[in-house]
N, C-alpha and C positions, 0 to 999 in steps of 0.2 A: 504493500500500500504506500510506503514512503516514496516509491518511485513514481507515483501518480501525481502530477502537478495539480494544484487547485485550479479550477476553471476549465479543465478539460472534460469532455464527455467520454466516459469509460463504459464500454459495454460489458455486462457481467452475467447475463442470462439471455435466453431467446426473447424475453419480453421486457427486459429492463436494462437501463444504463444509469450511471449516476454522475453528478458533477460534485467534486469535492470542494466544500466551502473553505474559505481562507480563515478558519478559526481554530487552529491547532492549540492544544493545551493538555494539562495533566489528566483531565477527565474527558475531554473531547478527542483525545489521541491525535490523529492526523488532521482532524476536522470533521464536520458533519457531512455524511454522504447523502446528498439530496437526490432521490431516485426519480427517474423519468420512466413511466410505464407506457408502452405503446406496442400493440401487436403489429406484425408485418402487414403493410398495406393500409393500416389505420390512418385516418386523416387528422387525428388529435392525440393528445397525451394526457396522462395524469402525473402530477408531481406529488411526491411524498416527502414531507419534512423540508420545507423551503430553507430552513436554516437561519443564519443570522441576518440582520438588517444591513446587508452589504449590497449596494445597488448594482455593482458589476456582476456579482454572483446571481442576483435575482434576474437581471436582464438576460444573462446566459440561459437561465432556466426558461424564461419566457420565449426566447428564440428557439428553444428545442421543441416548441409546441407546433401548432396552436394548443394551448393548455385548456382542457375542458373542466378539470376538477383538481383541487388541491386537498390532500389528506395530511393529517398530522397524527403522529404516533403517541405523543404526550405533551404535557404543558411546558416543559423546560425551554428557556429562551433560545438555546442553541438549535432548537427545532422549530420554534414558533415565531421568533422575532421578525422574520421576513414575510410572514404569511399575508398580512394586510397589504403590504406593498406589492407582493406578487399578484394578489387579487386586483389591485389597481392597474397593474401592467397588463393583465390578461383578461380581466372580467370574470375569471373562473371563481366559483364559490369555494370557500374553505370549510372543510368538515373536520371535526375533532370530537372526541368523547365529551370533553368539557365544553359546554355552550359558550363560555367566555372566549374560546379560541376559534369559534365559527364566525365567518364573515361572508358578506355578499349573499345572504339568504341561505347559506349552507346549514343543513340540519345536523344536530348532534348524531354521532355514529352510534349504532346499536349493535350489541353483541350478536353474533351469528348472522348479521346482515350480509346480503350478497349485492355487490355493486357491479353493474355492467358499464364499462367506460373504456374508451380508447381501444376497443376491440378485445378487451381482456375481461376476465372474471376475477373480481377481488372479493374475498371473503374476510369479514371483520371478526377478529377474535379478541375479546376482552382478556387482558393478561396483566392484572394489577400486581404490584409488588415493588417494582422500581419506583413508580408513583401509583396513586390510586386510579388514575385515568389512563394508564398505559394500555395501548392496543397493538396488536400485530396484524399484518395483512397477508393472507394466504392467497397465492396465485396457483391454483391447482393444475393449470395447464402450461406452466412455465417450465419446459423441459421434461425429461422422463419421470421425475419424481415431484415436480412442482417446486415452488420456492416460497419462502416466508420472509417478509420485511419485518424485522424484529425490533426496530427502534433501539431503545437502550435496554430492553428486557434481556437480550443476549448481544454481547459485543463480539467483534471479530478478534479481539485480543484482550487478555486480562479478564476481569470479572466485573459484574455490575454492582454499582452502589445502590443501596436501598435508602431512599429519601425519607427516613423516619422523622416524624410519626405518620406522614402521609403514606409512605411505602412500608409495607409489613411483610415480614418473612413468611408467615403462614400463607398469605396470599401468593407470594412469589413461588413457593414450592408447589402450590396447586397449579400455578400458571406453567411451571416447567412440566408438570405431568400432562397438562393439556397439549403443550407443544410437542412433547415426545411422541404423542399418539399420531402425529403427522408423519412419522417415519423418516425416510431418507431425503426429505425436501432440503433444497439448498438454503443456507442461512444468509440473508442479505441484511447485515447489521447497519445501524446508523453511524457507527464509528468502527474503523478497522476493516480488515479484509473479509471478503466472502468466504464462508466455510462450507464444506461439502455435504454435511449430514446433520440435520436438526436433531435426530434421535441421539447420535453420538455426543453432540455438543451438550444437550440437556442433561444427559447422564453425567458428563464430566462436571457440569455446573452443580448438579445436586451433590456429587461426591465432595466437591470443594466446600459446599455449605456445611455438609455433615462434619468434615474435618475441622472447620472453623468452630462449629458448635462444640465439638469435643475439646478443642483448645480452650474455649471460654469456660466450659465446665471445670476443666483442670485449673484454670486461673482462679475461678471462684473458690475452689477447694483450698487453694493456697492463701488467697487474699481475704476470704470471708464473704458471707452473703451480702454485706453492706458495702462492698467495693463499688466505687464510682465507675462511670463509663470511661473516664480518663485513666483510672487505675488499670482497668481491663485492657484498654487500648494499648497502654504502655507494655503490658505483658504479652499481648497476642500480636500486635502490629508494631513491634519495636523497630522493625527494619524499614517501615514505609517512608517514602520521601515526605518531607514537611508539607509539600504542596498538596498532598492528598490526605493529610492528617484529619481534616474535618470530615472527609468522606469515610475514613476508617472509623471515626467515632460514631457517625450515624449508623454504620453497619453494626457496630458493637451494640448500640442502643436497640436496634431492631432485633438483634439476636437475644439480648437479655430479655426484652419484652416477650419474645417467642418462648424462651425457656421458662420464664415465670408463669406462663399460661398453660404449661403442660401439667397433666395430672401428676400429683406426687412431688412436684418441684417446689 
C-alpha cells in the first residue's frame, strides 16, 4: 500500500477501485481508501467513504463518476468530513447509518438493506463495535467469492481501535462472527491493503482479542481489581508508540467493560 500514491485511482477488484486520500497518520495508516464502485459498462459510480475535506481528493472522486450515490461506513471524520462537499460537487445523496451524516435527501442505511446502484448489488451489514454506527458493504458478485468494504471494522494492517464507550467489545465480537459467515470474500478495508479472505482475517482478529483479554486478566490479577485503565494500559500496551496511547487506553476500557459484564467476573 505504501507504494500507492495518494490521488491515484487503484483498481482492487472487478467492481471496485479506490483513491487514497492524503491523510496518513498513526490511526489512518497510509490514509483513507475512498472506494469507487462501478460495474463494467455502468454509466455511474458509487463512492464509499469520501474521506477528509480535501478539495483535490474530492474532485478526483467526482471525476471518477458520474457519482450517483455516496455511502459512509461510520461517523469518524477521516471518512465523513468530505461527504457534504462531494454531494455539492456531484449532486449525489449521502447515506450513512447515522442520520447526522446523511445529506442531499439520503436516507439512513438499514441493516440487511440491498442497494442497486452503478450496476452493482450492495448489501448493508450493521457491524457495530469500532463505533456504534459502523456498517460494512457486501458486494456478493465482486469476483469469485465477493468482497466486503469493511470500513474500520477490519483494517488491512494492524488491529482496530474500539471507540469506547460508543464502541463495545461484545458488539465487535458479534460483528466478527457475522462477517466470518461470509467466507472467502475479499476484504476491502478503509485503511491499509486489500486482504484475500474475510473468514481468515476475522479468525485472526478474534484470536488477537482473546489474547489481549487474557493479558488484561493477568494484569488485573497482579494489579488488583481496582486498577485504573492507565495502570492496565501500562502493563499490557507498554510497547505502543505514544501517538496511539489514547487508542490503546480506549481499547483497554472497552475490554475491562466487557470482562466486568461476564458472569462470575
